[in-house]
N, C-alpha and C positions, 0 to 999 in steps of 0.2 A: 245706961241704955240696954234694954233687952236685946238678946240675940235674935235676929229674924228667923222665923220658922216658916214651914209650909202654910201654916194658917195666915201668916203675914202676907204671903204672896197671893193666897186665895182672896183676901180682903182687898189687895191692891188691884187684882184683875177682875174680880167679881165672879171667878170660877169656883167651883167646888174643890174642896180639899182633896177629894179623890182624883179629880181630873188634874190638879196640880201635881199631885204625887206621881200619877202615871206619866205625865209629861216630863217630869224631872228624871224619871226612871226609864225614859225612852220607850214607852210602851207603844206597840203598833196600833193600839186602839185610839190613840190621839192623833188628830190631823196635824200635819207639819206646821200649818199657820197658827194653830192653837199653841203648839209647843214653843213656837217662836215668841209668842206673847208672854208665855210663862218664863222662858229664859231671860228675856228683856227685863221683866218684872223683878226676877231674882237678882239680876245684876244691879238694878236700881236700888233695891233695899238692902244690898249687901249680904244676900243669902249665900252661904257656903255649902255646896252639896257634898256629902260624904262620899267621895268617889270610890274610895276603897270598898265601901259597902255596896255601892251600885255595881262595881266590877265583879264582886263575889256573887251577886245575884244574877247578873246578866251574861257574865263570861266575857264582857267587852273591856278593852283597855282604854277606849276613848282617845287613842293616839293614832295619828296619821303619820306614817313614816315617809320622810322625804329623803331619797337617796340621791345625793348631789356630789359631784366631783369637786373637791375643794383644792385650791392651789397649795402645794407643799411649802414647807418653811424656807426652802432655798429657791423657790420659783419667783423670780423678779419680774417676769414679763407679763404685761397686761394682756388678757385674753378676751376683753369685752365684758358681756354680762356676767356677774358673779351670782353665786348661789344665794347670797343674802337678799339680792333683788327679787329673785324668784320666790323666796320664802315669805317675803313681805306681802306680796299679792295673795299667795296661798293662805296665810294667816288671816288676812282680811276677809277672805271668802268664808272662812271657818268661824269667824268671830261670833256669829249669833248661834252657833251650835255648841254642844258640849265637847267637841273634838278640839284637839290642839296638836300642832305639828311637832314631831320629834325629828330633828336633823340627824341623819347618819351621813357624816362627811367621809368620803372615800377617796382614795388616791387614783384608782384605775378601774378598768372594766372588771377585772378579775375579783377585786375586793368588793365591788358592788354586787356581783353574782353571789359571793359567799354570804354577804349581808342579807340578801334577799332570802337565800335559802334558810338562814337562821331565823329571820323574822317570821316567815311562813311556817316553818316547822314548830316553833315555840310559841307561835301566835302572839308576838310581842307588839303587834299593832293590829288595828282593824281594817287598815287600808294602806296602800303604798302608792307614792308618786315617784317615778323615776324618769331620768332623761338620758340623753346619749344613746339613742336606740340604734340597733344594728339591723340589717336586712332580715336576717333570720336570728332572732334574739333569744338566747336560751333563758334569760331572766323572765321573759314573757311566757315562754313555755312552762317553766316552773310554777308561775302564779296561776295560769290557766289550769294546769293539771290539779292544782289544790283548790280551784274555784275561789281564789282569793281576790277580793276587790282591788283593782288598781287602775291607774291612768298613767300614760306615758306622755312626756313632752318630747314629741317626735313620733314618727310612724315607723312601721315595719313593712316588709314586702312579702315575706314568705310565712309569717305567723298567721294564726286564725285571727279573725276581726276582734279588735278590742278597743276600749276607750282610749282616745288620744286627742291631743291639741297640738297644733304646729302651725308655723307659717306656711303659706301656699308657695313652697319653693319652686315648683314647676312653673306655675303661672308667672311668678316674679322673674325668673331667669329668662323665660321665653319673651316676656315683655321688655326686659333690659336689653337683651340681644337685638331684638327687632328695632327697638328705639335707637340704639347706637348704629345699627346698620342703615337705617333711614337717614341718619346724620352723616353718612359717608364713610364710616369706619369699616375696613375690610379685614383687619387684624385685631381680633378682640380676645383678650386674655381672660382666663378664669382662675382666680386665686381661691381655692376650694378648701374645705375642711379635710380632716383625716379621711382617707378613702374608704374605710370600713363602716363609717357612719351612714345611716340611711339617707339623710338629707344631702350628703355629698353625692351619693349615687343618683338621687333624684335631680340634683342641680346639673350634674354632668350630662345625664340623659336629656334634660330640657335643653341645655346649651347645644348639644349636637343637633337636635331637631330644629332648634331656632336657626342655627347656621345654615342647615339645609334648606329651610324655607326661605332664607335670605339670599340663597345662592352662593354661599360662602364655604370654602373648604375647611375641613377640620384639620388642624395641626396639633398633635400632641405636645409639641414644644411650648404651646400656649396655655397648658393646663398644669396647675401645680396643686398637690394635696399636701396638707401638713397642718401643724398647730397654728391657730389663727392669732399669732402675735405680731407685734410690729416688726420684730426681727425677720419673721417669715415674709411679711409683705416686702420689706426692704430687699431681702435677698432675691426675691423672685423679679422685682424690677431690675436689680443689677444684673441678673442673668438674662432675662428676656430682652432687655434693651440692647444687648450685645448681638442678638440675632441679625443675620443678614437682611431680614425683613422683619423688624421689631413691631410689637403691638402699638397701636395708637389708642387703644382703650383697655383699661384694666377693670374687671368686675371683681371686687373683694367681698368676701363672705361676711366680714364684719368691719367695724370701724377702726379696731386695733391694727388689723393688717393693712387697711387703707392709710392709717397714719404712717406705718412703715413704708408703704409705697411712696408717700410724699418724701420721705427721707431718701429713698432710692433716686427719686426725681432730682433732688438737690445734688446728690452725689454725682450723678451723671450729667448735670447741667441741663436737664430737661425742664421745660416750662409747661405747666398744666394749662391746656387750652390752645397751646401752640404745637407741641411736639406729641402730646398724648393727654388723655383725661383719665380720671379715676372716678368710678361709681362704687358705692357701698350698699350693703344691706345690713340693718342692725336694728336694735331695740332701745338704744340710748340717745340717739340724735346728737352725739358729740360732734359730728361732722359739720354742724352749723358753725362751729368755732374754728374750723380749719381755715387756713389762708392760702388760696381762696376757699370758700365753702364749697362742698361738693354735693352732687346729686346722690340722694339716698332713698332707698326703699325702707320706710320706717314703720315698725310695729311696736308701739309702747309696751314695755315689759309687763305693765300692770294688766293688760288685757289677756294674754295667754295664762299668766299666773293665777289671776282670779278665776279664770275658767277652769284651770286645773283643780283649784280648791272646791269649786262648785260641783265639778263632775265626780270627784272622789266621794263626796257626800251622796250624790245620787246613785253611785255604784253600790255604796255600803247599804243604801235603802233598797237595792235590789233591781235598779233600773238596768235594762239590757245594754251591753256595750255598744251595739250597733247604733243606739240612739245618742251616744255620747262621743261623737267623732267630728271634729271641727278643724278645718284648715282656714287660716285667716290671711287674707291678702293684705300685705303691707301697703301703706300709702306712699306713693311717689312724691317725693319732695324735690322738685326740679330747681336746683340752685344755679345750675349752668346750662346753657343751650347744648354744650358738649360737641358742638362742631368745631373742628380745628380752624383756627383763625391765624392769619399772617400778622405778626407784630412789627 
C-alpha cells in the first residue's frame, strides 16, 4: 500500500493540493472549518505530517503545556479531582487540531513558577494551561509580560484580565449558605481550600456575605483552610464538634474532605440529618455513593476541562482574553432535605 500524501487528502476532500498543504501547515489563509476538514481527512487516510519540518518552517512546537500539581510518591491521601481527569478533557478538545498536550507534573507552586519561566523563555510550547491560581499570581504576570498565550483553571483578583475557566464559587457558596439557613441552620461551617488560593478567598468572602444576608454571625472557629483530603475533613469535624456551640452544617470544598467529615461523624457518634449535615462541592459525584448520599453542587469535570482546551486554541489564534472568561455554576443535586430531624 502506498503511503498517503497531500494529493491523497486533496482527492479525499475535493480541495486543491495548495489548500491542503496550507491547511496542514497552519496557514492563516485557510479558514478554521476548512482546516478541520483537512485534518479529519488526514487522520482517515493515515497521513503522517512531518511535524519537524512544520516546526522549522513555522517556529511552532504544536505543544500545549499543561502545568498540573501531581501527588508525590509518598502522598497517600485522596484530594478529589486528579490531573489525569483534567488532561482527558483538554486532550479531547484538541483532538481535531494539530496540537497535543504535554504534561508538566509539578510538586508545588514554586516548581510550577520555575517551569513556566522555562517554557516561556525557551518557547517549549505554544500555549500554557495552568491551575491553582493565586489572588496575585506571578505566573500570570510572567506570561502576560511575554504576550504568551495561556488559560488558567481558576481566577485571579489583582492580575490584569486573562483567559480563565472556573466554577462560580461565589454564587455556589452564597446559594449553599442561604439554602442551609432557610432550613434552620444557624451554625454553618466552611471547610475550605488552602487560604492562598483564589477560590478559597472567593468562597470565604461569599460565605461572610451570605451569613450577613441571613442574619447570622460570623465565627472564625467555623472556618478551616487546608489540603482537601479526608484527613482534613475528619479533623475539622473532630475539632468543631467539640465547640460549646458546634456546627449543624458543614460545607466541604470537595468530596474527599466530605468523606473525611463522615468519618468524623462516626468517631463522635453524630448522625447525619439528626445532629448535623454535610454538603459538598465537587466534579466527580462520588457523594452519590455515600451512606447516606449527601447534597452536592456538581460540575462534571469534562465541562471545564474541554473548555480549557477550546480556549487555549482560541488564544493561540489571537482571540482576546476578555472574550475567553467563563464561570460555570455547578448543578445542585439535592439528595437530602438537610433539615435536622428527630429520630
